[in-house]
N, C-alpha and C positions, 0 to 999 in steps of 0.2 A: 516605796514607790504607794504619792499622795494620789486618792482615787478624787475625782473630780465629778460634778455633775450638774449640768445646768439649769434650773427649773424657770421657765417663762409664767410668769401673771398678766393674765388677761383680764384688763380690769373694759367692761365691756357694756355697753347701754344696750340692752334686748326691749323687743319691742315684743308685750306678752301677748302671745297666740301667734307670733307668727315664728311657728315650726322653722319654715326653710328659711328664713332670713339670716335666723338665730344659727341654727347648723349651718350656714354658708361662711356667716361672720367667725364660727370657732373656726372651719376649717381653712377661713383664711388668716389668720393668727397661730392656729399651729403648722399653715406650710411657711409663713414668715419666721415662725420660732424655731422651725428644723433649721432653715437657711441659717441660722443664726449661729448652729450649735448645740439647740439645747436637744434635750432627752426626755422633756415633760414638760407639760403644758395643763396650767391651775386657772379654771373659770370658775366663776360665781353660783351662788346656789341658786338651783333651777333656772340656770342658764340658759337650756334647749328650750323652754315655755315662757320666761319669765316670769316677773315676781311679783306681787301677789297674784294669784290665778282665783285667787275665792271660789262663786262654786259652781266655776268650771272643773272643779276638781270634784265636783258632786257625779257627774257626767264621765262615763263608761266608759262613751269615743272619745273622749279630750284621754283619756289613760292610753288607749291604741293607739290614736294618734302619734302620742308623743313617743310609743315605744316604735313603732314603727318609722318616725326619725332617727330617735336614737341608733336604731342596726342600721338605718342609711349610714348615717354620718360614722360609726365604726367601719363600716365598710369602706369607706374612705381615707381612713387613716393610716397612713405607713409609715413607719419610721421615728415615731414621736408617740410615748404616752400621751392621753390627752383625757383631764379627769374634768367629768359633765356633768353638772345638776341638772334630776330630773325628777319628775313624780312615776312611781313607778306603783302600778295592780299586779297584785302576786297571791294568789290562791285568795281572794276576795277580801283581802288587807290591802291599804294603801297605805305609800310612804311615802316624806319627802327622802327623794336617794343622790346619790353620787356614784358616777360607774366609770371604773379605769377603761380608756378605748386604747387597744395595743394590736399589730398584728391583723388591721381589719376585723378585730373583733370586741365582745364585750369582754376581757377578761377576770373583772370584782366590782361588786354593788356592794356600798354602804351606804344602809339606813341611819336618820336622823334618830337621836336617842331623845336627844331632849326639846320638847314642841311647845314654841312658846304659846300663852293664851293672854297675853295682858297688852296694853295699849293700844297699839294697831295689829296685833297680832290675834291668829284666830286658828292656828292649826292642828288644834287639840278636834277643832269641828271637821279637819279634812283627813287628821293623817292618823297611824297606827306610830308609835313610837317605835321604835328599831332595837337590835338586839347586838348581834354583834361585832367588836371590831375588823376594820379592814386595813391590812399591813399588807403592800406589793414595793417587788424591789426591783430597781432600774440600776444598773451598773454599780451591783454593790450594796447601793444605798436604802434603808427598809422605811417605807415611808406610811404613815399611818394616814387615813381622812379623819374628821369631822368635819361636822357641817352648823353655824353661824352657832345657835342657842347651846349646841355640848361644850361649848369654850366658857359657856359664864355657870355661875354658880359657885357652892362651895362644897368643899369636901368634908365627909364626917354620915357618920351612923344614919341609919335609915328605919324608919319604923314599918313592926315587923308588918306583913301583910301587903305594904303600900307599895306604889309604884311610882315614877318620875313623875306623872300623868296627875298622882292624886295631890303630891305634895305641892304646899307653897302658901305663901303667905294669902292676905285678903285680897278679893278681887279687884282688879284693878293695879295690883301690884306686882311686880316680878316675883317668880317662881323662884324659890330655893329650889334647886337641886343640889343632890351628889353630882359637882364634876368628875365623873367616873368615865367619860368617855374619852378624855386624854391620858387618863390613866391607863386603862384597857387596853389603849394603843401601845405607850409603851410599855407595856406589862407582852402583849403579842410582839414586841420587838421591834415597834417603831423607833428613828433617831433622828428624823425631823413627822413636824407634825402640819398637814396641808388642809386647811381650811377654807370650807366656801361659803361665801356668807351674800346677804341682802339684806344689811344692816341699812335700816334708811337712815337720814340728817334728820338730826335736831342739835342745838345750838352746844351741846355739853353732848352728843354722841361720841366724837373720836376720841374724847381725852377717856371715857369708860370702856372705850375698846381697848387702850393699850393698857389702861390699866391691869383688866380683867385677863388679856391676853399675858401682863409681868405675872400677874399672880398664878396663873396656868404652868406657866416657864417654871416657875421659883417651886412651885409644889414637884412637878413633873422630869423637871431638865430637859425637855425636847423642846430647840427650835421650831418657830412658829413660822411660817409662810400664809398669809391673810393676805385671799382674792374678795374684795368688796365688788358687789354692783354699781353700777353708777347711769342717771336719767330718774328721768321722772316718770312715774305711774300712777295717774291719775291724783289724790291729793299728796304721794307720797313721792320725795326728792331722795335721791341712792346718791352719796358724795363719792362714791369712790376711794382717795384717799386708802388704799391696801395698801398694806405694808410687815416687814419681815422683823423681826426678835431673834436676834443668837440663844444662845441655854442660858447665857447670863441674863438674857431678858434686857439687852442691849439693840436699838434702831438702827439695823443694817440696811435697811431701806423704806422710802415713802414714795408711794406714787402720788401724783400731781391730786388736787381736789378736782372736784367736776369737771372732767373732763376723761373720754374713755386713753386707753393709754395698753403699752406692752412691755413690762420691762424683764429684768434677767436676773438672774440671781443664782451665781457660781458659789455649790457646795462641796468643799474642798474637808474630808476626811468626815462630812457630814456637820461641818462647821459654816455656815454662810457667810460670806467674806461680805465688805464692807463696797454699800454699790449707792446708787443715784439715792439722794432726799430730797425730794422736794418740800419747799419751804409752805413752815405753817403760814395758816392767812387770819390776820386779823380781823376780830368777831364779826364788825359791818360787812368787810370783805366775802368774808365766809355768808351770812346772811343772803346778800347781795345775791351770788353766784348761785346760792339751791334758788332764790325767785326768779332769777333770768333761766336757770334750767327748765323749773318747773314750766314757765309758761313755752319757752322754744318746744320743751317735748311734748306737753296736752296738746301744740295747735299740731305742732308737725305730727305725732302720732296718728292723730283723729282728722288728717288732713284739712283742715281749716287752714286757708288762702291767705288773711292777713285779720288782724284782730283794728276793734271798734273801740274807742270808750268816751263816756259823756267830759269834758274840760268841766271844769268850775272855778278856778282863779285860786282853789286852795290846794293843801298841800300833799292829799292822797290821791287826787287825778292825778298832781304832776308828778308823784311819784311811779304811781303805776305806770304813766304815759313814760317815764325814762328807761322803765324795766321794759315795756314792750321795746322801744325803740334798739336797748341793749340786744333784747334775745332773737329781736326777729329782725333787725332790720327796718331803719326809716317808711322803707319802700313799702313796707309790709303792714305799716297802723296807722290808722287814720282818728281824728279828735274832732270831737263837736261838740262847741259851747252852743248851750242854749239857752241864753239869757230873757230873766223874768224882768216885771217892776222893779223887783226887787235887789237884781243884780248890779253888785258898786259897779265903777266905773274902772277902779284898778283889776276886778278879776276878771275881765276880757282884753283889757289891756296888757295887763302879766300873763294870760293863755298865749296870744297873739306874739307875744316877745318869745314864748319861751319854746314853742310849734316852730318859731322862724330860725332858732339855735339847730332845731332837733332836725327840723326839714320836711317834717311830716304832714302831709295833707290835713288842710284845717277846714273846718265850714261852722256858721255860725247857723243858726235857726232859732228866731225869736219864739217863743211859747206864750205872750201874753195874747194873742188875738184868741189860739185855743184853750186857751185862761178863763179868759171872758166868756167864750162859747159854753162852756163846762157850767161855769155860773149864772150863764143865762138858762140851761137849760134845769139848771136844779135849782132857779132861785125861788119857785112855788112852794118844794121842800125845806128848804131853808129857808124861809122867809119867816121874819120876828128872832131868829136864834145868832146871835154870839161868830163872829170868826171863831176858830181854833185849829186844828192839829188837820182836821179836815182840808180847808182849802191849800195848808202848806200838804199834805200827799196828793194832792189832785197836782201839783208840779212836777213832784216828782213824779209821776206816774204819766204823765203827757211826758217828759221829757226819757223814761223807762219804756211807753211805746213808740218813741222815735226814735230810739236807739235799734231796738228790736224790728221794727220795719227797715233799718239800715242794712241791718247783721241778712234778714230773711232775701233781701235783693240784690244783694253784693255776695252773699256766702261768709263773711268774716266773723266771728265769734267777736260777742259783745265782754270786753273784761272791765267786772265792775270794782268798783275802788272804794268800797270799804274796810274798815280795817279791824283790826279784832276789839278793841275797846267798844267800836260801835253795836259791833255784833253780838258782844255781853249784854251790853246793858241796853238794846233793842233800839240803839239810835240808828234807824234806818226804815224807808219804809218798802211793805211789801210788795210787788210791782211796780217799784218805782225802782228808786237807785241799788235795790237788789237784783232787779231784771237784768239777766246778763248770764251767761254759760261759763264762763271762769273766773273765779275770784282772786287774782293775784296777791292783795295782801292781806288776806283773813285771816291766818294766824300773825300777825304784826301788826302789836301795841303801837298805839298814839305816842309813846314816846321813844319807842324805835323807829317810828315810820321819819321823826323829825334825824333821829341819827344818822340813820339810808338816805337820807336827802343830802345831807352836810358830807355824806362818804361822795355818795355819786358826783359831787360836784365839786371834789378834790381830784376828780379825776379827768374833771373838766366841766367848769361850770353853764351846766342848762336848765337847772330851776333858778328862775330870777330868785334873789333874795329877796325880795319884798312879801315873795309864795311864803317864803318859811320861817318869819316873821312878824307877818299879821297874825291876827286874831284869828283863828277858827271857828269859822262858819256854814251852816247849812244856806242862807240866803234866800229864807221861804218868806220871812217877814219882814218889816222894818228895824235897822239895826241889832239885829240879831246874832249870840253867838253861842257856842256849842257849851258855853259854862253858864248859859241860862238854867240849861237843865239838868247839865250832870257837875258832879264831881270835879276842881281841876284833874287835869289829866295823870298827873304823876300819883295823885289819890287813887283814883279811879283806874290804873293800870297796877298798883301795890296791892289791894285789894284784892279785883279781879285776879291777878297771880297768885297772889295767895289761898284765895277759893278753887280757882276753877284748877289752875298750875300744877298747884304743893297740895291741894287736897285736904286744907287746913280747914277748920271749925271756923266759926266767928268769932267766936270767945277767942281762941289763940290769935286770930287775927288780930284784934282788938287785944289785947296782952301784948301783941309787939308792935304797939302805940298808933295803930288807927283809931280812928272817932268811931265811937259806938256808931253815933248816929252815919256816920257817913257808911260804914261796916253793912248796917240794916240795909240802906238805901242802893248798894250796890247787890249785895245778894239778892236782896229782894227785887233787883231788876233781873239780875243773871236769871231767877227760876222764873218768870213772868212770862221769858223772852222767847224763849228753846219753841215756842210753835212760829215763830217767825224763823230758827236758825235750821228746822227742817225743813225748809221753803228754798232755802238758799243754796246757790249754785257753790259745787263743790271749788273747793281752793286749794293753797299751797300749805303743808302744815312746816311750822319751822322750827316750832316749840315742843317742847315734852307733852303735850297738853295740847291739843286743839279742839276748833268746835270741828268734829267730826267722825273718824272709826274710833276717835278713843274719846269723844264724851256721847255719853248713850243715857241721857235722863230721862224721866216721863214727861212727857208735856202734859199730863192731869197727875197733881199729884197734891194734897193737902199738908204733908208734911214741911214742918216748920223747926227749925235749931233753933238750940237756944243759945243765951248769948252770956251764958255765967253757968 
């Protein structure tokens, strides 16, 4: 007679630090799963406290409160086994842990073995590596537990005297671990591997997860149930997309992307049976949904009543406005056009057109009177000096001041509209267009901005055609275009991606086909403008490397790379 165990996968959006709220969400999922006949509920990594807690993990009181919340949650769990991720402080050591809650108590606790310390991860700063495998049994099925990075790496010999935390590639690269956590679980008798994850989104991440999981299946012959966090946390977005692989590496379940879900896996005699598989998302759709989720959760979790942004009639503010409306609803978004004497008629005409299509509140505040007042106040200081970027930046700073005043008065957060290409080379104004609370497209290259605009219009045309087709311009002086000051965006973005995202040297980028003078110019601008980026608002990360947690270059540096 076959033995069937039903496993529920809770792909949930946790709020960092909301221990009571997260516990209540887990308990609700457990009740629903139990009612559906499930014997096991799997939740994501650190689901009790949210991920990443960062320096909260340096406070003993945080661990004590998490322990109390875990005990209270365990006491409430009846009739189902719940696997919960949580931080643990034991004998003076801190661990990234997962506990099995059964029969009103904690019956087992697993400690993460492999601690990631690359890109956005700093787990070696906070945690000690775990040791022993944990395998528990439900209805005759033996289940092992791993946590996220435990699944990554390559099996192989380890240098004598070294531990996992000491081995790896160069700084900034993925560490090469022994992938021994799955092997140890199998050696301890596991038939199925349960993996708790908080794996943040970037455009190539899900394919990497599947490839790594399939490698572990091939090495160990264990089916994998993979539960990933979903939701936005500061600059990170977690895309969910939890999945199940059988012992042949075949995908049996795929949970949806960028939304909470509770799905069920029937495991018959240790074999996951085919179930629901959500369709894969096209590239532009996945990026756009990540941006919407990042905006929605940043504002929602931090209690902002809405968003306000400056409209320019350009593609960046148009895309940001579309994202804000899709994320929050048009009733929570306000657009402000602040024309100067250099603003083209098409800019305010197209802005009026777009806000009408979306149904958002729209206001126009002319800045020329304020600009003239500033110039008058500075006339003595500037006497005899030519016009330059100073006067351009004054206009941007007037606009930033107006937006921040509206934000202060009404409580809505200012969404800045600068893209990654501009952030890379400093084509932005401190305390001007960089003034704000959240940068929705901070990690979106200019060429991708256009692709996302076209994608959004494919769902319903909200961005006027002329905004997409016109030459980009800051409109801070007569007849200005971006390409007066920058290489073509296709060139700029290719160099930026090679140098900043792929860590290529200037010589390698030139060897790849870019002109040496363009590479020297763009790389020089990237280095010179670090001081601006340090003062920029936090923004959503959607690439393998964004200007944020995983970009840590010095502001003061005389190092210059060779081009040959």
